[in-house]
N, C-alpha and C positions, 0 to 999 in steps of 0.2 A: 486654545492655549497651546503653545509649542511645548513638546515634551522634552525632558532632559534624559537622553538615552545613555548618559554616563552612569546613571543610577541603576542599581540592582537591589530593589527594596527587600525582596524575600531573602536573597543570598546574604545580604549585609546583616540583616537581623538574625539569620541562622548562625552566621559566623560569630556574631556578638554573643549568642547564647552558648555556642560551643566553647568559647573561651572564658565563660563566666564562672567556672568552678562551682556550678550549681550542684547541690546534692540531689541525686535522682532517686526518687521513690515512685517513679512511674515507669511505664513501658517506653522503649523496648528493653528486653532482658539483658542485652549486652552492656547496659549502663554506660553508653557513650564510649565503648571500647575498653572497658575495664577488664575484659577477659583476655586470655592468651590462646585463642583458637588459631587454626592454621591461616585463616585469611588475615587476621589482624597481624600475625607475625610476618606475613608477606607484604601487606599493603601499609602497615602502620595504623595507628588508631585514629588518624585524622579523618578518614572516611567515616568511621563509626561515630566520631564526635559530631559529625554533621548529620547523622541519621537519628535526628530527634523525632519525637512523636508530634505533639501539638501543645507545647507549653505556652504560657501566657506571652502574648506579643507576636507569636508566629502565625496567627490567624487560622482560619478553618476553611479548607478547600471547598467543602459543601455549602458554605455560606460565608464567602469572603467579605470582610469589611475593612481589613487593614492592609498589611504588606502584600498579601496575595492579590488583593484587589488592585493595589498600586502597580504591581508587576504585570498584571493582566492588562491594565490600561496602556502601559508602555508597549506590551506585545501587540495589542490591537493597532496602535499607532504605527508601529514598525511594519506591520503587514497590511496597512491601508484599509483596515477594517474598523467597524464601529464598536465591536465588542469581541473579547477573546476569553476562552475558557481553557484553563490548564487541565491536561489529561495525563493520568499516570497509567493508563491501560492501552497506550498506543493509539494509532489512528483507527485501529479496529473499534475502539470505544467511540471515537468520533463518528465513524460511519454508522454504527449502531444507533447513536443518539440522534443523528441527523434524520435517518429514515424513520425511526420509531416516533420521533416528535412531529414528523410531517405527514405520515401516512397511517391511517387506522386500518383495522381489519377490512379486507375486501376492497380497499381503495387501490387504484392503479398507480404504479410508478414506472416511468420509462427509463431504461438503463441498458448499457451495452452488455452483450453476453460474456465478455471477457473480464467481468468485474472480479474483484478479490472476494475470497470466501466470506469475509465479514459482511459484505452486502447481502449475500445469500442468507447468512444467519440473521441479519436484520429483517429480511422478508419473513423468516420463520417467527421471529419474536413479535413483529408488528402485525402479521397476517395480511400484509399488502400483496397485491397481485402484480407480478412482474410483466412488463411489456418489453420484451428483449429486442434490441436493435443489433443487427449483425455488424460486427466491426469490419473494418477494411482488412482483407486477407492478403498478405504479402506473399506472392508465389515464390519469389526468389529466396527470401529468408525463411519462409515456412512459419510465419508468426501472424497472430492477429494483433491489430494495433488500434488506431483511432476510429471514431465514428465520422462518417461523411455527413455533411449538413443535410443533404437531401433526404437521407434515411431517417434522420432525427425529425425533420419537418413532417415527413409522411407519418411517422409514429404519433406525433402530436395531433395532426389533423385526423388520423384514424381513431384516436382515443382522447376526444375533447374533455372527458371527465377525469383524466389523469390528474393527480395532485402535484406531481413533481417530475423533474427530469434529472437524472444522475449522470454526471460526466467525469471521466478520468482525465486529469490535467497535471502532468503529462502521463502517458502510459508508462509501464515499467521500462520500456525501451526508449523513452524520451520524446515520443511523438504526441502532438496536440491536435485536437479538433478546433474548429472555429467557434471557440467558446463564447465570444462576445455576440456573435450572430445567433447562436443557440439561445443564449440568455434573453436577447431582445425578443425573439419569437415566442419563447416559452412564457415570458412575462406578459406578452400581448394576449395570451390565452389563459392568463391567471394561474400559471403553474410556477412553482418554485424551482430553482436550480440548485442542486446540491453537488458538491465537487469533492472527489477523492483526489487530494493533492499530496498524497503520501510521498511521492517522489518529486515534489515541486516546491518544497519549503524555501528554496533559495531563489525562486523566480522573481520575487519583488525587488531584489537587490542589484539588478543589472538590466539595463535596456537592451543588452545583447542577448538576453534570454527570452523565451516565449512569455507572453503576458500571464499574470497571475489571475486567480479566481476573482479576487476583489476588484482588480482593475477591469475585468470583464463584466462586472455587475452582478455576479452570482450572489445568492442569498446566504449560503453557508458553505464552509469548506473545512476539511480536516487535513492537517499538515503534520507530517512526521519530521519534526526538527531533528530527531536523532539520526535520520537517514542521510541528510545532505547538509545540515547546518552545524551539527556538532554537540547536541545535548546527549544525555545518556539514553541508552537503548530503552525503549518503552515509553519515553516521554514525548508527548504530542500536544497539539493545540486544536481547538475548534474555534473558527473565527466566523463572524456574521456581519451582515449589514442589511439595512432596509426594514420596512414596516411589516413585511410578511412573516418575519420570524416571531414566533410565540415564545418569548424568553422564559415565561413561567413554566410552560410545558417542557421546554428544552432543559432548563435547570433541573426540573423534577426528574426527567429521563436520565440525565447525566448522574444525578445523585443515586438513582436506582441501580445503575450498573457500575459505579465507581466505588472503590474501597473506601471505608470510613477511616482507614489507617494508611493514607497515601504516603509514599516515600518522599521525605523532605529532600533527599539527594536528587530525585528526579525533578522536583519542583525547582530547586536551586539551579540545576543544570539548564532548565529552560530559561531562567532569568539571565544567566550569564551568556548563554548561546545567543539570545536575542541581542544583547549588547554587542557581542563580537561580530555577528553578521551585519548588524546595522552599520558599523563603522568600517569593517574590513571587507565586506562583500563587494561594495562598489569598486574598491581598489584591486582586490584579488581575483574576482571572477573573470575580468578580461584577460588577465595573465593566465589563468587556468584554461580558458577557452583556446588561447594561442598554444599552450602546451599540448592540449588535446589534439588540435589540428596537426601540429608537428608530429605527434605520435602516430596519428592515422597515416600521414604521408610515409612515415618509416615502415609501418606495417604493410602498406600497399606495395612496397618494394620486395616483400618476402614472397617467395613462390607458393602458390596455392592458397593464399590468404587475401581477404578483402575487408577493409575497414570502411564502413559506409558513413556518409556525412549528411548534412542537411539537404544538399542538392539531390541526393538519392531519394530521400523521403518526400521532398516537394514534388518530385516527378511521380511519386506514388499517391498523390492527392492529399498528402498531409497538409495541415495548415501551417505548422511550424515544428521546429525540432530543437531539443535541448542538447547543445553540443558538449555538455559535461559528461555525457554518456559515451562510452566507446564500445561499439558493436563490431565484433570480428567474425566474419563468416569463415569457418574452417573446413567446411565439407568439401571444398575443392581439393583437399589433401586425401579425400577418401575415408576420413574419420568423422565421427560425430562430435558435436560440442560437448557431450557428456564425457567422451574419451579425453578430450583436451582439458576439460575442467579438472578431472581427476589427476591427469599427468602434471598439470600446472602446480597442483598442491603437493602431490606425492614426491615429485622429482625436483621442483623448483621453489617450493615453499611460498607459492603465490596463491592467494585466495581471490578468485573473481566472484562476482555477485551471483551469476547463474549460468546455466547451460541450457540450450535447446538443441534440437536435432542437428541444426546446421550452424550454430553460432555459440559464442560466449559473450557475456556482457560484463564490462567493468564500469563501476559507478565511481566517479571522481567527485571531489569536493575541494574547498580551499585548504583542506588539510593534506591534499595530495602533493607529494614532492616530486621533483624531476627524477630523482633516483628510483622512485617507485615505478614511474613510467618506463625508465630505461630497463628495469628488471623485467617488466612485462614484455617489451619488445625483444629483449635478449632471449627470454624463454620461448617465445613464439618462433624465433629464428631457429633455435635448437630443435624444436618440435617439427618445423618444416624440413630441416635438414635430415631428420629421421625418416619422415614419411614420404616426402616428395620423390626420392629415388625409387620408391616401391611402385610408382605409377599406378596406385590404386584407383579404380574408377570413382569419379566424383559422385557423391550421393545426390539423388534427385529429390527436390522438395516434395514432401508429403504433407499437405495441409487439408484440413477438413472444410468442405464448402457448405455443409449444413450442420446445424446444431440439433441436439435432441429435441423432440417434440414435447411440449409441455402438456401434461395430462390433467394436473390439478395444482392448486396452490402449494408452495413449499411448506407452509404451516400445516395444512391439512395432511400432507404426506408425512410430515414429522410426527404428528400425533396419531396417525392411523394405525390399526393393528398391523403387525409386521411379522415377517419370518425371514430366515436366512436360507439362501440357495447357493449352490456352486455357481461360479461365474459362467460356466458353459451352459447353464440352464436358465440364464437370466434374460435372454433376448426377448423383447416385447413385454417384459415386466416393468412395473412402475417403481423407480428408485425411491427408497425411504431414507437415504443418506447421501451426503456429498462425497464424491471421490475426486481428489485433486492432486496435482503434482506440486511439490514445494521445493525451492521457490519456483514460480512466484506465488502460488496459492490460488491459482485460477481453476475452478472446478471443470472437469470434463463431463460430469453429470451431477445434477442437484436433485434434492427431494421433489418428487412430483413429475419428473421427466421420464419418458420412455427409454429404456435401455436398448440400444441397437447393437448390431454386430460390430459396427465401426467403433463404437465406444470400447467394446471389449478388446478389439484389435489394438487400439491406441493404448489401453491400459497394459496389455501384454508387452507392447514395445517398450513403454516406459519402465516397466518392472525389469525387463531383460537388460535395459541400459544402465541399471543401477540407481535410478531416480528414487527419491523419497516419495512414497505414496501415502497421502493422508486420507484415512477413512476410519469408520467405526469398527470395521471387521478385518480379520486377518485369515490367512490360510486358504486363500482361493475362494472365499465366500463373499456375498454382497447382501445387504439388507434391502428387502423389497416390501411393498404393501401386500398384505395377505388379503387377496380379493374375496376370499370366502367369508370373512367376517366384516369386510369394509362397509357393505351396504347397511348392515345393522348399526355399525358405529356412526355412519354418516347421518342416520335418522336421529340419533341422540345429540350429535354435536354439529349439525349442519350450519348453525348460526355462529359458530366460534370465530 
C-alpha cells in the first residue's frame, strides 16, 4: 500500500499533547516548560512543551504499537527498507545493535580498519573477532578511504566462517565501495552485510548520489539523519530488509542499550525530517550538487589550494563519490589542515567538519545556502593571500601503510588485567584501550593491538597539532595489558 508521506504521526500526536493543557504530575521535572531557567528564557517554552515523557497516546519506543510504529513504517518506506527502528543514541547505537545482534562471542566479522570507534566498542560488547581489511590509502590526500572489492573478496574467502561483513557507505570523506557487488558475494557465502551509513542518510533521495545500502541489498544499515538530513543531533535510524535479520534479537539488543526515557524531541525531529527530505530532497539535492561544483571550481582558482571532485576519487579506484562533500587540500600552502581549521573558526567564524594533516572537509546539506559557500571561498582566499607569499614548502603526505598487529580480541583485552605506563615505554605492549582522533573518531590503536613506535609518533603529531585525543588516560600515559597476571586471568575467563 502506498504511504502518505505528508503525515507525521508522532510529531502530530506530540503537538496535540503539548497544546492540550494537561496537568502534569509525571516526569520530566520542568513540567513542559513551567520553569524560568536560562534555556527556557532564551528558547521559549515551546521546546520544553514538546519534551514530554510517555503519556497515553504517544506510544512506547521500546515496544511501539501506535504513532511511533506508524512513523517508523513511513521511515522504512522512505528509505527503501522493510523495517525501521528509531534511535535516540545516534548511529553509535545502531552500529552497536547491528554487530551485537549479528555476531556472538568469538564469531568473526569482516570490517575495514578505518571504522568508527562505535564498531570497536561493538566488538568489545559482543566478543566478536575482527578480520580487518586495509582500506584504500590515498597518498596525495594522506587519508584512508573505501575498501577495494578484491580485498573484501579475499577476506571472505579466507574466512568462510565469518558471520558478517561491515561496510562504510560512504566514508567520512564521501567515498563509496562497490557495495552491491560486496553484498552479492557476501550473501552467496551466507554472510550478512551491515552498513555504517552515518554520512549517507541523504543517498536514497537523488539518483545523482551514490546508491544507498538498501538499494544495494544490504541486510542492515544505521543512518545519522541528524548529520545530513536535518533531524536533531543524536537522532538516527536503523533500517533492515531480508530474511536474515533476527528482529526478536535485534529489538532485544536495541532495548538493552537504548534509554527507557527517550527524548520525544529527538523522535519528533526524525518524523518531520523524513517528511522534509522525502519531498524536498529530490528537488534540492541537484541544486546543492551544482552549488558544490561551482564552489570547487572557485576554490581551485585560489593559489595553493585544491578542491577534489568525483573524477579524482574514481581515478583512485573508488566506486563512487558523494559530491555534497567539499574536500580542500591546503597543504600546498605549507600549512596543515589543523592550522586552517582553527583559523577558519577563530578569524572567520566558519566551522568546518574536520581537519586532517593535508585537508579540511566541509559537509553540505539541503540546508546549505549560497552565502555559506561564498563565506567559505572568501575565507580560503584570505588564508591563501596570507600564506602563499611566504613560499613555505608544501607538506609531503605522511600516511601509514600498515596497521597495528592484532594480538587478541578487543573484548579480551578490555577485560584483562591492566596497568598504566608512560607512552615512551609502551612499544610492543598490548593496548587495553582505544586511542583515537576526534573527529572523525577512527582509532589509531584499539584494545588487543600491539603498540608500535609508528603509533606513538602519530599520536605525538596529533597532540602537537592541537587535535582532540580521545582515550581513557591522560598525562602521557596509556593503558596496557598487564602480562604478569594475564595468563592466570585467561585460565579463568578463556571462554568469555
